[in-house]
DRENDRENLUM-937462 format. One record per residue (C-alpha): residue in one letter; x, y, z. Coordinates in nm, 2 decimals, padded with zeros to 4 digits. Last residue first. Layout:
BEGIN
+------+--------+--------+--------+
: code :      u :      v :      w :
+------+--------+--------+--------+
:    A :      X :      Y :      Z :
...
+------+--------+--------+--------+
END
This chain:
BEGIN
+------+--------+--------+--------+
: code :      u :      v :      w :
+------+--------+--------+--------+
:    K : -01.42 : -00.87 :  03.34 :
:    A : -01.53 : -01.08 :  03.05 :
:    I : -01.20 : -01.02 :  02.85 :
:    I : -01.00 : -01.12 :  03.16 :
:    K : -01.19 : -01.43 :  03.19 :
:    R : -01.16 : -01.51 :  02.82 :
:    R : -00.77 : -01.46 :  02.86 :
:    T : -00.75 : -01.69 :  03.13 :
:    A : -00.91 : -01.97 :  02.93 :
:    H : -00.72 : -01.90 :  02.63 :
:    N : -00.40 : -01.96 :  02.86 :
:    I : -00.53 : -02.27 :  03.00 :
:    E : -00.63 : -02.42 :  02.67 :
:    L : -00.28 : -02.29 :  02.52 :
:    F : -00.09 : -02.50 :  02.80 :
:    A : -00.31 : -02.79 :  02.82 :
:    R : -00.27 : -02.80 :  02.43 :
:    R :  00.09 : -02.78 :  02.43 :
:    L :  00.12 : -03.03 :  02.72 :
:    A : -00.09 : -03.32 :  02.55 :
:    R :  00.05 : -03.26 :  02.22 :
:    L :  00.41 : -03.31 :  02.34 :
:    E :  00.31 : -03.61 :  02.54 :
:    Y :  00.14 : -03.77 :  02.24 :
:    P :  00.42 : -03.76 :  02.04 :
:    T :  00.36 : -04.08 :  01.86 :
:    S :  00.65 : -04.10 :  01.61 :
:    Y :  00.88 : -03.82 :  01.56 :
:    I :  01.23 : -03.95 :  01.67 :
:    G :  01.50 : -03.76 :  01.46 :
:    N :  01.74 : -03.76 :  01.75 :
:    R :  01.76 : -03.40 :  01.76 :
:    W :  01.41 : -03.33 :  01.73 :
:    R :  01.30 : -03.59 :  01.98 :
:    Y :  01.56 : -03.45 :  02.24 :
:    K :  01.44 : -03.10 :  02.16 :
:    A :  01.10 : -03.18 :  02.21 :
:    I :  01.14 : -03.34 :  02.55 :
:    P :  01.35 : -03.02 :  02.62 :
:    I :  01.07 : -02.79 :  02.50 :
:    M :  00.74 : -02.96 :  02.65 :
:    L :  00.85 : -02.92 :  03.03 :
:    G :  00.93 : -02.55 :  03.02 :
:    V :  00.61 : -02.52 :  02.81 :
:    L :  00.42 : -02.69 :  03.09 :
:    W :  00.62 : -02.48 :  03.32 :
:    S :  00.42 : -02.17 :  03.16 :
:    C :  00.12 : -02.28 :  03.40 :
:    K : -00.05 : -01.94 :  03.37 :
:    G :  00.12 : -01.73 :  03.10 :
:    N :  00.44 : -01.68 :  02.91 :
:    Q :  00.54 : -01.77 :  02.54 :
:    P :  00.22 : -01.76 :  02.38 :
:    Y :  00.23 : -01.90 :  02.03 :
:    V :  00.42 : -01.80 :  01.73 :
:    N :  00.77 : -01.69 :  01.89 :
:    E :  00.95 : -01.91 :  01.63 :
:    E :  01.27 : -01.94 :  01.87 :
:    R :  01.05 : -02.03 :  02.16 :
:    Y :  00.83 : -02.31 :  02.03 :
:    H :  01.13 : -02.46 :  01.83 :
:    A :  01.11 : -02.81 :  01.95 :
:    C :  00.73 : -02.78 :  01.99 :
:    S :  00.67 : -02.68 :  01.62 :
:    L :  00.91 : -02.96 :  01.48 :
:    V :  00.79 : -03.23 :  01.70 :
:    T :  00.41 : -03.17 :  01.61 :
:    Q :  00.51 : -03.11 :  01.23 :
:    F :  00.67 : -03.45 :  01.24 :
:    E :  00.38 : -03.64 :  01.39 :
:    R :  00.15 : -03.45 :  01.15 :
:    I :  00.33 : -03.55 :  00.84 :
:    K :  00.40 : -03.92 :  00.96 :
:    R :  00.03 : -03.96 :  01.03 :
:    I : -00.05 : -03.81 :  00.68 :
:    H :  00.17 : -04.07 :  00.50 :
:    S :  00.02 : -04.34 :  00.73 :
:    N : -00.32 : -04.24 :  00.62 :
:    N : -00.25 : -04.26 :  00.25 :
:    L : -00.13 : -03.99 :  00.01 :
:    W : -00.16 : -04.18 : -00.36 :
:    D : -00.55 : -04.21 : -00.34 :
:    S : -00.61 : -03.85 : -00.21 :
:    K : -00.75 : -03.69 :  00.10 :
:    S : -00.75 : -03.32 :  00.12 :
:    G : -00.72 : -03.11 :  00.44 :
:    T : -00.43 : -02.91 :  00.44 :
:    L : -00.37 : -02.81 :  00.09 :
:    S : -00.75 : -02.76 :  00.02 :
:    H : -01.05 : -02.92 : -00.13 :
:    T : -01.32 : -02.91 :  00.14 :
:    D : -01.62 : -02.89 : -00.10 :
:    W : -01.46 : -03.10 : -00.34 :
:    P : -01.48 : -03.41 : -00.12 :
:    P : -01.78 : -03.38 : -00.11 :
:    E : -02.03 : -03.16 : -00.30 :
:    G : -01.99 : -02.78 : -00.39 :
:    W : -01.73 : -02.84 : -00.66 :
:    G : -02.00 : -03.08 : -00.84 :
:    E : -02.22 : -02.76 : -00.89 :
:    W : -01.98 : -02.67 : -01.19 :
:    T : -02.01 : -03.02 : -01.34 :
:    D : -01.76 : -03.28 : -01.45 :
:    P : -01.59 : -03.30 : -01.10 :
:    F : -01.21 : -03.38 : -01.09 :
:    M : -01.09 : -03.72 : -01.07 :
:    A : -00.73 : -03.68 : -00.96 :
:    H : -00.42 : -03.89 : -01.01 :
:    S : -00.38 : -03.74 : -01.37 :
:    A : -00.32 : -03.43 : -01.19 :
:    Y :  00.06 : -03.47 : -01.15 :
:    A :  00.20 : -03.21 : -01.38 :
:    D : -00.13 : -02.98 : -01.33 :
:    D : -00.29 : -02.85 : -01.61 :
:    T : -00.60 : -03.07 : -01.52 :
:    S : -00.67 : -02.84 : -01.26 :
:    Y : -00.65 : -02.78 : -00.88 :
:    P : -00.39 : -03.07 : -00.77 :
:    T : -00.34 : -03.12 : -00.38 :
:    Y :  00.02 : -03.21 : -00.24 :
:    R : -00.02 : -03.19 :  00.13 :
:    Y :  00.07 : -02.87 :  00.32 :
:    L :  00.36 : -02.82 :  00.58 :
:    M :  00.42 : -02.46 :  00.69 :
:    V :  00.78 : -02.41 :  00.83 :
:    T :  00.85 : -02.10 :  01.05 :
:    G :  01.20 : -01.94 :  01.07 :
:    S :  01.32 : -01.87 :  01.41 :
:    P :  01.59 : -02.16 :  01.40 :
:    T :  01.72 : -02.01 :  01.06 :
:    I :  02.03 : -02.22 :  00.97 :
:    S :  01.95 : -02.54 :  01.16 :
:    K :  01.59 : -02.50 :  01.07 :
:    L :  01.68 : -02.50 :  00.70 :
:    K :  01.88 : -02.83 :  00.73 :
:    R :  01.60 : -02.99 :  00.92 :
:    I :  01.37 : -02.89 :  00.66 :
:    L :  01.56 : -03.03 :  00.40 :
:    N :  01.56 : -03.38 :  00.55 :
:    F :  01.20 : -03.35 :  00.63 :
:    S :  01.16 : -03.27 :  00.25 :
:    R :  01.39 : -03.59 :  00.15 :
:    E :  01.17 : -03.79 :  00.37 :
:    I :  00.83 : -03.66 :  00.26 :
:    D :  00.93 : -03.69 : -00.13 :
:    K :  01.05 : -04.04 : -00.11 :
:    Q :  00.72 : -04.15 :  00.08 :
:    P :  00.51 : -03.97 : -00.19 :
:    N :  00.64 : -04.19 : -00.46 :
:    P :  00.40 : -04.12 : -00.78 :
:    P :  00.31 : -03.88 : -00.65 :
:    Y :  00.37 : -03.56 : -00.44 :
:    G :  00.34 : -03.63 : -00.08 :
:    L :  00.45 : -03.29 :  00.08 :
:    T :  00.40 : -02.92 :  00.00 :
:    I :  00.65 : -02.69 :  00.18 :
:    S :  00.60 : -02.33 :  00.27 :
:    Y :  00.90 : -02.18 :  00.46 :
:    D :  00.81 : -01.87 :  00.66 :
:    P :  01.17 : -01.66 :  00.68 :
:    I :  01.25 : -01.42 :  00.94 :
:    L :  01.50 : -01.15 :  00.79 :
:    G :  01.77 : -01.07 :  01.04 :
:    H :  02.03 : -00.99 :  00.74 :
:    M :  02.27 : -01.30 :  00.80 :
:    Y :  02.00 : -01.52 :  00.88 :
:    C :  01.82 : -01.45 :  00.56 :
:    K :  02.12 : -01.47 :  00.35 :
:    E :  02.20 : -01.82 :  00.48 :
:    A :  01.83 : -01.94 :  00.43 :
:    F :  01.86 : -01.80 :  00.07 :
:    E :  02.19 : -02.02 :  00.06 :
:    L :  02.00 : -02.32 :  00.18 :
:    F :  01.70 : -02.26 : -00.08 :
:    Q :  01.96 : -02.23 : -00.35 :
:    N :  02.10 : -02.55 : -00.28 :
:    Q :  01.77 : -02.74 : -00.24 :
:    S :  01.71 : -02.62 : -00.61 :
:    E :  01.51 : -02.38 : -00.81 :
:    D :  01.31 : -02.39 : -01.16 :
:    K :  00.99 : -02.48 : -01.00 :
:    L :  00.91 : -02.67 : -01.32 :
:    I :  00.67 : -02.92 : -01.13 :
:    G :  00.90 : -03.23 : -01.26 :
:    S :  01.21 : -03.03 : -01.15 :
:    L :  01.13 : -02.97 : -00.82 :
:    I :  01.01 : -03.32 : -00.79 :
:    D :  01.35 : -03.45 : -00.90 :
:    D :  01.51 : -03.18 : -00.65 :
:    D :  01.34 : -03.34 : -00.36 :
:    G :  01.30 : -03.13 : -00.07 :
:    S :  00.97 : -02.99 : -00.20 :
:    E :  00.77 : -02.69 : -00.21 :
:    I :  01.00 : -02.43 : -00.11 :
:    G :  00.76 : -02.15 : -00.16 :
:    V :  00.89 : -01.83 :  00.04 :
:    F :  00.69 : -01.63 :  00.27 :
:    V :  00.93 : -01.33 :  00.38 :
:    R :  00.93 : -01.16 :  00.74 :
:    S :  01.12 : -00.86 :  00.87 :
:    F :  01.08 : -00.58 :  00.56 :
:    G :  01.08 : -00.28 :  00.77 :
:    S :  01.26 : -00.02 :  00.55 :
:    N :  01.61 : -00.12 :  00.71 :
:    V :  01.54 : -00.47 :  00.59 :
:    L :  01.49 : -00.38 :  00.23 :
:    L :  01.79 : -00.16 :  00.24 :
:    R :  02.01 : -00.41 :  00.41 :
:    W :  01.92 : -00.68 :  00.13 :
:    E :  02.02 : -00.43 : -00.12 :
:    D :  02.35 : -00.36 :  00.04 :
:    D :  02.40 : -00.74 :  00.05 :
:    S :  02.33 : -00.76 : -00.32 :
:    Y :  01.98 : -00.88 : -00.47 :
:    N :  01.99 : -01.16 : -00.72 :
:    L :  01.94 : -01.39 : -00.41 :
:    L :  01.62 : -01.23 : -00.35 :
:    E :  01.48 : -01.35 : -00.70 :
:    D :  01.62 : -01.71 : -00.65 :
:    A :  01.45 : -01.78 : -00.33 :
:    R :  01.11 : -01.67 : -00.47 :
:    A :  00.92 : -01.40 : -00.27 :
:    M :  00.60 : -01.33 : -00.06 :
:    S :  00.58 : -01.04 :  00.14 :
:    M :  00.61 : -00.91 :  00.52 :
:    W :  00.62 : -00.54 :  00.64 :
:    K :  00.73 : -00.39 :  00.96 :
:    I :  00.62 : -00.02 :  01.01 :
:    R :  00.77 :  00.31 :  01.10 :
:    I :  00.72 :  00.55 :  00.80 :
:    D :  01.00 :  00.79 :  00.77 :
:    H :  00.88 :  00.90 :  00.45 :
:    R :  01.23 :  00.87 :  00.27 :
:    L :  01.24 :  00.52 :  00.45 :
:    I :  00.92 :  00.42 :  00.32 :
:    Q :  01.02 :  00.59 : -00.03 :
:    E :  01.35 :  00.37 : -00.03 :
:    A :  01.16 :  00.06 :  00.04 :
:    I :  00.93 :  00.11 : -00.25 :
:    E :  01.23 :  00.22 : -00.48 :
:    L :  01.37 : -00.12 : -00.38 :
:    M :  01.06 : -00.33 : -00.48 :
:    R :  01.05 : -00.16 : -00.80 :
:    S :  01.39 : -00.20 : -00.89 :
:    P :  01.37 : -00.57 : -00.83 :
:    Q :  01.09 : -00.63 : -01.12 :
:    V :  00.96 : -00.98 : -01.02 :
:    F :  00.98 : -00.91 : -00.66 :
:    P :  00.61 : -00.86 : -00.59 :
:    S :  00.54 : -01.24 : -00.72 :
:    N :  00.20 : -01.38 : -00.56 :
:    D :  00.10 : -01.02 : -00.41 :
:    L : -00.06 : -01.01 : -00.05 :
:    F :  00.21 : -00.75 :  00.08 :
:    E :  00.14 : -00.78 :  00.45 :
:    I :  00.18 : -00.45 :  00.64 :
:    G :  00.23 : -00.35 :  00.99 :
:    D :  00.20 : -00.05 :  01.21 :
:    I : -00.11 :  00.07 :  01.08 :
:    G : -00.26 :  00.40 :  01.23 :
:    F : -00.57 :  00.40 :  01.05 :
:    R : -00.57 :  00.72 :  00.87 :
:    G : -00.20 :  00.80 :  00.84 :
:    T : -00.03 :  00.44 :  00.81 :
:    L : -00.32 :  00.32 :  00.59 :
:    F : -00.31 :  00.63 :  00.37 :
:    L :  00.05 :  00.65 :  00.37 :
:    I :  00.07 :  00.29 :  00.25 :
:    E : -00.19 :  00.35 : -00.03 :
:    D :  00.00 :  00.66 : -00.15 :
:    M :  00.31 :  00.47 : -00.13 :
:    V :  00.18 :  00.19 : -00.36 :
:    Q :  00.04 :  00.46 : -00.61 :
:    E :  00.41 :  00.63 : -00.61 :
:    P :  00.57 :  00.27 : -00.66 :
:    P :  00.36 :  00.19 : -00.97 :
:    K :  00.11 : -00.07 : -00.95 :
:    S :  00.20 : -00.40 : -01.09 :
:    I :  00.12 : -00.66 : -01.39 :
:    W :  00.25 : -00.98 : -01.44 :
:    K :  00.16 : -01.22 : -01.71 :
:    H :  00.18 : -01.62 : -01.70 :
:    D : -00.16 : -01.63 : -01.86 :
:    F : -00.30 : -01.48 : -01.56 :
:    S : -00.52 : -01.77 : -01.42 :
:    K : -00.25 : -02.02 : -01.53 :
:    N :  00.01 : -01.83 : -01.37 :
:    V : -00.17 : -01.82 : -01.03 :
:    A : -00.33 : -02.16 : -01.00 :
:    C :  00.02 : -02.33 : -00.94 :
:    F :  00.11 : -02.70 : -00.96 :
:    A :  00.32 : -02.66 : -01.28 :
:    C :  00.53 : -02.39 : -01.18 :
:    S :  00.60 : -02.18 : -01.48 :
:    Y :  00.69 : -01.83 : -01.37 :
:    P :  00.55 : -01.50 : -01.48 :
:    C :  00.32 : -01.44 : -01.19 :
:    G :  00.00 : -01.24 : -01.16 :
:    Y : -00.11 : -00.93 : -01.01 :
:    S :  00.07 : -00.65 : -00.81 :
:    T :  00.06 : -00.41 : -00.53 :
:    H : -00.19 : -00.58 : -00.33 :
:    I : -00.25 : -00.46 :  00.02 :
:    N : -00.29 : -00.59 :  00.38 :
:    A : -00.34 : -00.46 :  00.74 :
:    V : -00.18 : -00.50 :  01.07 :
:    R : -00.23 : -00.29 :  01.39 :
:    N : -00.07 : -00.43 :  01.67 :
:    G :  00.25 : -00.56 :  01.47 :
:    M :  00.40 : -00.80 :  01.23 :
:    L :  00.36 : -01.10 :  01.46 :
:    T : -00.02 : -01.02 :  01.44 :
:    K : -00.29 : -00.81 :  01.56 :
:    V : -00.54 : -00.76 :  01.31 :
:    I : -00.72 : -00.47 :  01.12 :
:    Y : -00.99 : -00.63 :  00.90 :
:    K : -01.29 : -00.51 :  01.13 :
:    E : -01.14 : -00.16 :  01.12 :
:    F : -01.20 : -00.15 :  00.75 :
:    D : -01.58 : -00.14 :  00.81 :
:    I : -01.63 : -00.17 :  00.42 :
:    L : -01.71 :  00.04 :  00.12 :
:    D : -01.47 :  00.32 :  00.22 :
:    L : -01.16 :  00.10 :  00.14 :
:    A : -01.23 :  00.16 : -00.23 :
:    P : -00.91 : -00.04 : -00.34 :
:    S : -00.65 :  00.13 : -00.55 :
:    P : -00.70 :  00.07 : -00.92 :
:    I : -00.47 : -00.19 : -01.13 :
:    G : -00.39 : -00.05 : -01.46 :
:    N : -00.62 :  00.09 : -01.73 :
:    N : -00.52 : -00.18 : -02.00 :
:    L : -00.58 : -00.44 : -01.74 :
:    N : -00.71 : -00.76 : -01.88 :
:    G : -00.97 : -01.01 : -01.84 :
:    N : -01.10 : -01.31 : -02.07 :
:    I : -01.46 : -01.30 : -02.09 :
:    I : -01.63 : -01.65 : -02.08 :
:    K : -02.02 : -01.63 : -02.14 :
:    S : -01.95 : -01.59 : -02.53 :
:    E : -02.16 : -01.40 : -02.81 :
:    S : -02.23 : -01.15 : -02.57 :
:    I : -02.58 : -01.00 : -02.54 :
:    E : -02.64 : -00.63 : -02.52 :
:    G : -02.92 : -00.49 : -02.32 :
:    N : -02.75 : -00.15 : -02.29 :
:    Q : -02.72 : -00.20 : -01.90 :
:    I : -02.62 : -00.57 : -01.95 :
:    S : -02.34 : -00.45 : -02.19 :
:    R : -02.22 : -00.15 : -01.99 :
:    A : -02.21 : -00.38 : -01.67 :
:    I : -01.98 : -00.65 : -01.88 :
:    N : -01.72 : -00.39 : -01.99 :
:    V : -01.68 : -00.26 : -01.65 :
:    V : -01.66 : -00.61 : -01.49 :
:    A : -01.40 : -00.67 : -01.78 :
:    D : -01.18 : -00.38 : -01.71 :
:    E : -01.14 : -00.46 : -01.33 :
:    G : -01.14 : -00.85 : -01.38 :
:    P : -00.78 : -00.98 : -01.37 :
:    G : -00.77 : -01.34 : -01.49 :
:    T : -01.07 : -01.52 : -01.63 :
:    V : -01.44 : -01.36 : -01.60 :
:    V : -01.74 : -01.61 : -01.62 :
:    Y : -02.06 : -01.44 : -01.72 :
:    N : -02.41 : -01.58 : -01.69 :
:    A : -02.31 : -01.85 : -01.43 :
:    L : -02.55 : -02.04 : -01.23 :
:    D : -02.70 : -02.21 : -01.53 :
:    S : -02.37 : -02.38 : -01.56 :
:    K : -02.19 : -02.46 : -01.89 :
:    A : -01.98 : -02.15 : -01.85 :
:    A : -01.85 : -02.28 : -01.51 :
:    L : -01.72 : -02.60 : -01.69 :
:    K : -01.55 : -02.40 : -01.96 :
:    P : -01.41 : -02.12 : -01.72 :
:    W : -01.25 : -02.41 : -01.47 :
:    L : -00.90 : -02.27 : -01.37 :
:    S : -01.02 : -01.87 : -01.41 :
:    P : -01.37 : -01.97 : -01.25 :
:    H : -01.17 : -02.12 : -00.94 :
:    Y : -00.92 : -01.84 : -00.93 :
:    G : -01.14 : -01.56 : -00.92 :
:    G : -01.44 : -01.42 : -01.10 :
:    W : -01.82 : -01.53 : -01.16 :
:    V : -02.09 : -01.29 : -01.30 :
:    L : -02.44 : -01.38 : -01.21 :
:    P : -02.74 : -01.20 : -01.38 :
:    L : -03.07 : -01.14 : -01.20 :
:    E : -03.33 : -01.32 : -01.41 :
:    P : -03.39 : -01.62 : -01.14 :
:    N : -03.44 : -01.36 : -00.84 :
:    I : -03.45 : -01.52 : -00.50 :
:    T : -03.38 : -01.87 : -00.61 :
:    K : -03.12 : -01.76 : -00.83 :
:    I : -02.98 : -01.58 : -00.55 :
:    Q : -02.98 : -01.89 : -00.30 :
:    K : -02.83 : -02.10 : -00.60 :
:    A : -02.55 : -01.84 : -00.62 :
:    I : -02.49 : -01.84 : -00.25 :
:    R : -02.45 : -02.21 : -00.25 :
:    I : -02.22 : -02.21 : -00.52 :
:    A : -02.01 : -01.95 : -00.35 :
:    E : -02.00 : -02.16 : -00.05 :
:    A : -01.85 : -02.47 : -00.25 :
:    S : -01.61 : -02.24 : -00.41 :
:    Q : -01.51 : -02.08 : -00.10 :
:    L : -01.46 : -02.42 :  00.08 :
:    G : -01.23 : -02.56 : -00.21 :
:    T : -01.13 : -02.37 : -00.50 :
:    F : -01.11 : -02.02 : -00.50 :
:    S : -01.40 : -01.78 : -00.55 :
:    S : -01.54 : -01.44 : -00.65 :
:    I : -01.91 : -01.38 : -00.69 :
:    G : -02.04 : -01.06 : -00.92 :
:    A : -02.40 : -00.99 : -00.87 :
:    F : -02.60 : -00.78 : -01.16 :
:    L : -02.79 : -00.47 : -01.25 :
:    A : -02.94 : -00.46 : -00.87 :
:    G : -03.27 : -00.32 : -00.84 :
:    N : -03.36 : -00.57 : -00.52 :
:    L : -03.03 : -00.77 : -00.45 :
:    L : -03.00 : -00.61 : -00.13 :
:    E : -03.36 : -00.63 : -00.03 :
:    R : -03.37 : -01.02 : -00.13 :
:    L : -03.04 : -01.07 :  00.07 :
:    E : -03.20 : -00.92 :  00.38 :
:    H : -03.49 : -01.15 :  00.35 :
:    N : -03.26 : -01.45 :  00.30 :
:    S : -03.07 : -01.34 :  00.60 :
:    P : -02.75 : -01.16 :  00.54 :
:    K : -02.45 : -01.26 :  00.76 :
:    D : -02.18 : -01.00 :  00.70 :
:    I : -01.84 : -01.05 :  00.86 :
:    H : -01.68 : -01.38 :  00.67 :
:    Y : -01.96 : -01.35 :  00.42 :
:    D : -01.81 : -01.04 :  00.27 :
:    I : -02.11 : -00.84 :  00.08 :
:    I : -01.99 : -00.53 : -00.09 :
:    K : -02.22 : -00.31 : -00.24 :
:    I : -02.14 : -00.07 : -00.54 :
:    E : -02.33 :  00.22 : -00.71 :
:    Y : -02.20 :  00.26 : -01.05 :
:    N : -02.06 :  00.57 : -01.20 :
:    D : -01.79 :  00.45 : -01.44 :
:    N : -01.52 :  00.53 : -01.20 :
:    R : -01.73 :  00.34 : -00.93 :
:    L : -01.69 :  00.03 : -01.15 :
:    A : -01.29 :  00.04 : -01.14 :
:    S : -01.30 :  00.13 : -00.77 :
:    A : -01.56 : -00.16 : -00.70 :
:    L : -01.31 : -00.41 : -00.88 :
:    Q : -01.02 : -00.28 : -00.67 :
:    L : -01.25 : -00.35 : -00.36 :
:    L : -01.35 : -00.68 : -00.47 :
:    N : -01.02 : -00.80 : -00.49 :
:    L : -00.89 : -00.61 : -00.20 :
:    P : -01.12 : -00.84 :  00.01 :
:    T : -00.94 : -00.76 :  00.34 :
:    R : -00.81 : -01.08 :  00.48 :
:    F : -00.93 : -01.38 :  00.66 :
:    G : -00.75 : -01.54 :  00.95 :
:    G : -01.06 : -01.66 :  01.12 :
:    H : -01.14 : -02.02 :  01.17 :
:    L : -01.42 : -02.12 :  00.91 :
:    T : -01.22 : -02.01 :  00.62 :
:    A : -01.28 : -01.89 :  00.25 :
:    R : -01.63 : -01.76 :  00.31 :
:    P : -01.79 : -01.60 : -00.01 :
:    Q : -01.68 : -01.26 : -00.09 :
:    I : -01.98 : -01.11 : -00.31 :
:    L : -02.00 : -00.79 : -00.53 :
:    I : -02.36 : -00.63 : -00.57 :
:    I : -02.39 : -00.39 : -00.85 :
:    K : -02.64 : -00.10 : -00.84 :
:    K : -02.67 :  00.12 : -01.15 :
:    R : -03.01 :  00.02 : -01.29 :
:    N : -03.13 :  00.27 : -01.60 :
:    S : -03.18 : -00.04 : -01.81 :
:    M : -03.16 : -00.02 : -02.19 :
+------+--------+--------+--------+
END
């Protein structure tokens, strides 16, 4: 039996360009472990850059190290870190969790880099693993199916320098993120979430959510909150109660969240007004495709007509939508792209201020309805090698999506974003040489109105020049 109580929880880099968020997944695991009297150290590689010597010191005397990862850059970074840890201390157990191990648990379990693989929610599982390791017990299986018999704990924010995670966005000057639920009960064939959580959905009660919001606003002066839940509106009454409590406590914040269009369409106009009055100002909605055949094939269980009705509701109530659309589904990516472009034009005509995020169809597991086109790695370490080390919805290349398709997507996106530059209010609106934007927008509007997307070199040059001049001016001001 060991008397070691220190546990290291690691968040590998998921992005090279900023935009990272508070590692709530690890901080909620940390809360569960601390309730069992373990000492937790968080290493977030977005902020922490431990040298080999520093990592050795951190790992010294640890009971185990836990690594979380999503498929792509983060899983490749996780494999690199795991190899480094095993070089420093070959005997230290490594526990893997997160979406990537949940999708590929058997592959992970075959690797010498994994002693335990947790699928789904890990709060209860890591406590049991910690107890087993401490007691010298050996599990019959390396794969541990997670559950949450004790609910979702609030994150242990004191374990990190939280100020480093507060950002300025369209939501406010001091924006933070929270998790109020796990999982998703829907059956979308492309999604990692429902598979990782076995189509289950678990939530924090409204009172716990409000305690977290009051702590963030009172302690840190947060004026904007991003709900990072995948499906926060599964239980409609819960979100309405949270909205009511925000109003009851007179909390002046703006908040945004993911949602399905059909979920919000089930709300009455009075309920929409309640949500918006509480600060609900942006909604991230997965449209996925403008082709109803594709929507049926991926088991989305929604239609173009619902998306258009949803857009009308957003416009009516002043809620700004962020539309997520994945382009280029096999076997006919050209058809999918063209139909999606048509749907985007309709959505933008209803909600000009709504943003459109374009992704490329990218399978993540063999359970995907269209994954027969993909040749996945046959070893865990293979996910750390090209092309899987950069596997993502924006950067992946595939046999079914050729360079011509990718060029069409990029050109459309350029015209789309330039034509709605002011309505979307995403980029700087004014600044030095703002006449460049004044010149860019009419050209882009003409292109958009007439459906002319090809070779928008002039738009790219004008936008790039304006942004670079603005950024250079800002750097000079900061330097002074």
